[in-house]
N, C-alpha and C positions, 0 to 999 in steps of 0.2 A: 743660316742667318743671312740677311741681306742688309746693306746700308743704302739709304736713299735720302733725298732732301725732304724736309718737312713739307707737308701739304696742309692747306687750310683746314681740312677735315680732321687733322690729327690733334687739334688743340686739347680736346678732352682727354684723349689717351696720354698725351704728354704730361698734362697736369697730374693724372693718376700715377704715371711713372715716378715723377719727382715727389709726389705726396707719399708714396709707399717707400721709395728708396731712402728718403730722408726723414721718415716718421720718427718722432720722439715722444716718449710718454708724457702725457699731460698737455699735448699740443694739438690743437684742432687741425691745422693745415701747416705743413712744412714751409718755411720761408722760401725754399728753393722753388716750390710750385708757384708761389705768388710771384717770385722774381721772373720766371719765364713768361708769365702772363703780362707782367709790367714791361718787360723788354719788348715784347711783341706790340703791346698797346702804344708804347712810346716810339715805335718805329726804329728801334735800335738794334734789332736782330739783323745781322748782315746776311743778305740773300746768298744762298748756297752754303752757309755755315751754320745751319740748323739741321742736324743730321739725326735721322731716326734709324734704329735697329729693329728689324722685324724678324721674329722667329720663323723657322721653316714650318711648314704644315705638320711635318712629322714631330715637331716639338710644340705643337699647340697653336702655332701661328700668332699673329698679332704683334703689336708694338711692345717691345721689351726694354728698350733703352733710348736715350736721347742725349745729345750734347749740343751746345749752342755757343757761338761767339757773337759778341755784341760790340757796337762801336765804343771806342774809348779814346783816350789821348795820352800821349807822353809829351809833357811840355805843351808846345803849341801845334803838334802834328798828330794826325790820326794813328791809332793803334787798334789792337783787338784785345778784349777781355774774354777769357774762356770760362765758361761755367754758367750754370751748373752742368755736370755730367752725371746722369742718373741711370740706374739699371734696376729693374724689378728684382726684389729680393730672391725670388726663385731662380733667377738667371745670373745672379752674381757669382763671381769666381769661375766663370765659364768662358772668359775671353771677350765678352760683349763690350765691356768698358775699354779694353785695350784696342779692339777694332774701331770703336767710336773715336778714340783719341787719335789713332793713326789716320783715320778717315778725315777728321776735321783739320788736322795739321797739314795733310796733303792738299786738301781743298783750299786752305788759307794760303799755302805756298803757291798753288796754281793761280790764285787770284792776285798774286803779287804783293801780298802783305809782307811787312818787314819782320814782324814778330807777333807772338801770342803771349799774353801775360795771364797768370793765375795765382791764386792763393791756395796752397795745399802742402802736403807732406813732401819735403824735398827727397827723402829716400825713395818714395814711390815714383815721383814724376821725373827723376833723373833718367830713368830708362827711356823716356821719350825725348831726351835732349834738353830738358829744362835745367836752368841754372839759377842760382840766387840773383835777384835783380839789383840789389844794392851795390855789389862790386862793379856793375856795369853803369852805375850812375842813375838808375831808375828807382825812385823812392815811392813807397806805398802810400795810399791815402791815410793810413793810420801807422805811425812809426812802430807800434808794437807788432805789426805784421811782418816786419823785415825778415825774421828767421824762416818764414814760410812763403814769402812773396817772390815769385819766380818768373822768368822770361824764357821763351823758346825762340832764339833767333832763327829766322827762315832765310831762304836764298837771297832775298832783297834786303837783308839786314844792313842798316846804315848807322849802327852804333848810336841810336838816339839816347838821350839822357834827359832827366828832369822828373818832375812829379807826375805820377800816373793818376789818371782820373777815369773811373768806370762810368758807364752810362747812368743817367739819373735814377733809373729803377733801383739800382744798388743802394742809393742813399735813402730810399723809402723803406728799407727793411728794418 
């Protein structure tokens, strides 16, 4: 498997990754697939923080996973929202998601970002250094999200606090 930046020609493959990774019975298209298209269309995907996982030729080749960070805000200053992170079902539980997470966090840190914020399972994301955001003074867009709303401080962390705001595409879901 290799990780690389998203290319313009990847959009259909990425839509398929998220549609299949997040497929739910009775749903035409997973919201995560729609979200990635909306982030891209809104210009909110951070260059260099849309990362694709490609399988080796010995494993069938092709795009098997994707993660994206988009523009966000904590109070009045820029931040990053992480997600979605999707992996094709046939490639799940094989380290693809872990590699994508490490890759996007390293890239965000290299770009000088202060933190990355996400909504997810604290037991899972703690292994990547995420902690609950509320004790650090970062409040989620929806108060009910607080038990799952997390932040990963990076090297440039400046202890920002205040309300977190995702890119507008999140509001359209």
